[in-house]
C-alpha positions in Angstrom: 21.8 42.7 -16.6 18.5 42.8 -18.5 17.4 39.5 -17.0 18.1 40.7 -13.5 16.1 43.9 -14.0 13.3 42.0 -15.7 13.2 39.4 -12.9 13.1 42.1 -10.2 10.3 44.0 -12.0 8.2 40.9 -12.4 8.7 40.0 -8.7 7.5 43.5 -7.7 4.5 43.2 -9.9 3.6 39.8 -8.4 3.9 41.2 -4.9 1.7 44.2 -5.8 -0.9 41.9 -7.3 -0.9 39.8 -4.2 -1.4 42.8 -1.9 -4.3 44.1 -4.0 -5.9 40.7 -4.0 -5.5 40.3 -0.3 -7.1 43.7 0.5 -9.9 42.9 -1.9 -10.7 39.7 -0.1 -10.6 41.4 3.3 -13.1 44.1 2.1 -15.6 41.4 0.8 -15.4 39.5 4.1 -16.2 42.6 6.2 -19.2 43.3 4.1 -20.9 39.9 4.7 -24.5 40.1 6.0 -25.1 38.9 9.5 -26.7 35.5 10.0 -30.5 35.3 10.2 -31.9 36.1 13.7 -33.5 32.7 14.3 -30.2 30.9 13.7 -28.2 33.2 15.9 -30.7 33.2 18.8 -31.1 29.4 18.7 -27.3 28.9 19.1 -27.2 31.4 22.0 -30.1 30.1 23.9 -29.4 26.4 23.9 -25.7 25.7 23.6 -25.9 22.6 25.8 -28.8 20.9 24.1 -27.7 17.7 22.2 -29.8 16.1 19.5 -31.3 12.8 20.4 -32.9 9.9 18.5 -34.8 6.8 19.4 -32.5 4.0 18.3 -34.1 1.2 20.4 -35.5 -0.7 17.4 -32.7 0.0 14.9 -30.0 -2.5 14.0 -26.9 -1.5 12.1 -25.1 -3.6 9.5 -22.9 -6.4 10.6 -19.2 -5.6 10.4 -17.2 -7.4 7.7 -15.4 -10.6 8.9 -11.8 -11.2 8.0 -10.8 -14.7 7.0 -7.7 -16.2 8.5 -5.3 -17.3 5.9 -3.0 -20.2 6.5 0.7 -19.7 6.2 0.7 -21.5 2.9 -2.1 -19.5 1.5 -0.3 -16.2 2.4 2.9 -17.5 0.8 0.9 -18.5 -2.3 -0.7 -15.1 -2.5 2.7 -13.3 -2.2 3.9 -15.2 -5.3 0.7 -14.9 -7.3 1.2 -11.3 -8.5 -1.9 -11.2 -10.8 -4.2 -13.0 -8.3 -5.4 -15.5 -10.9 -5.0 -18.5 -8.6 -2.0 -19.8 -10.6 1.7 -19.1 -10.4 3.5 -18.7 -13.7 7.2 -19.4 -14.1 7.9 -15.6 -14.3 6.0 -15.0 -11.0 8.0 -17.8 -9.3 11.3 -16.5 -10.5 10.6 -12.9 -9.5 10.6 -13.7 -5.8 13.9 -15.7 -5.9 16.4 -12.9 -5.7 17.3 -13.6 -2.1 18.5 -17.1 -3.0 21.4 -15.8 -5.1 23.9 -16.3 -2.4 23.0 -20.0 -2.0 23.1 -20.7 -5.7 26.7 -19.8 -6.4 27.7 -23.1 -7.8 31.3 -22.2 -9.0 32.1 -20.5 -5.7 33.5 -17.3 -7.2 31.2 -15.0 -5.1 29.4 -14.0 -8.4 26.1 -15.4 -9.3 25.3 -15.3 -13.0 21.8 -15.2 -14.2 22.3 -18.5 -15.8 23.1 -20.2 -12.5 20.1 -18.7 -10.9 17.7 -19.4 -13.8 18.8 -23.1 -14.0 18.2 -23.7 -10.3 14.9 -21.9 -10.2 13.7 -23.4 -13.5 14.5 -26.9 -12.3 12.7 -26.3 -9.0 9.7 -25.0 -11.0 9.8 -28.0 -13.3 9.9 -30.4 -10.4 6.9 -28.7 -8.8 4.9 -28.6 -12.0 3.5 -32.1 -11.9 1.0 -31.9 -14.8 3.5 -30.0 -17.0 1.2 -27.1 -17.9 3.8 -24.5 -17.2 1.9 -23.1 -14.2 1.6 -24.1 -10.6 -1.7 -24.8 -8.8 -1.8 -24.2 -5.0 -1.2 -27.9 -4.4 1.8 -28.0 -6.7 3.1 -24.7 -5.2 2.9 -26.3 -1.7 5.7 -28.7 -2.7 8.1 -25.8 -3.1 7.7 -24.8 0.6 11.0 -24.3 2.3 12.0 -26.8 4.9 11.4 -25.5 8.4 14.4 -25.5 10.7 13.9 -26.8 14.2 15.4 -24.7 16.9 17.5 -26.5 19.4 17.2 -25.3 23.0 20.0 -23.0 24.1 20.5 -24.9 27.3 20.1 -28.5 28.5 18.0 -28.1 31.6 
């Protein structure tokens, strides 16, 4: 019971403080001095006048140019999380979650981490030609998925 009364009393006090603050702000806004006469008359006399400048000899900065990345460069950048130009084993494995379904070797519809890690680790080891436990862009290009060719839907 005491909590309810205390809560109601504090709510009333907050509302009263808000009303006094609101009325105090309204009183100070009414008492603002008028703008200087030269500013007020200038805005009344020429509302349609637009500023102009002579820009005939000026040249702005050139806009930045975007470079077109090849498909392989975009794929490499998506794997290279820390943008150091090399793909570590952990970076390579972090993007392989979609291949769980294809890697189920025992066919029990459950993919263990070991099944996935063995397949991804062996793929990484095959791509790492120099054996330094990181992939250069050329080494990474060997992991590119094979492109499927689409057969035409009709034989016209």
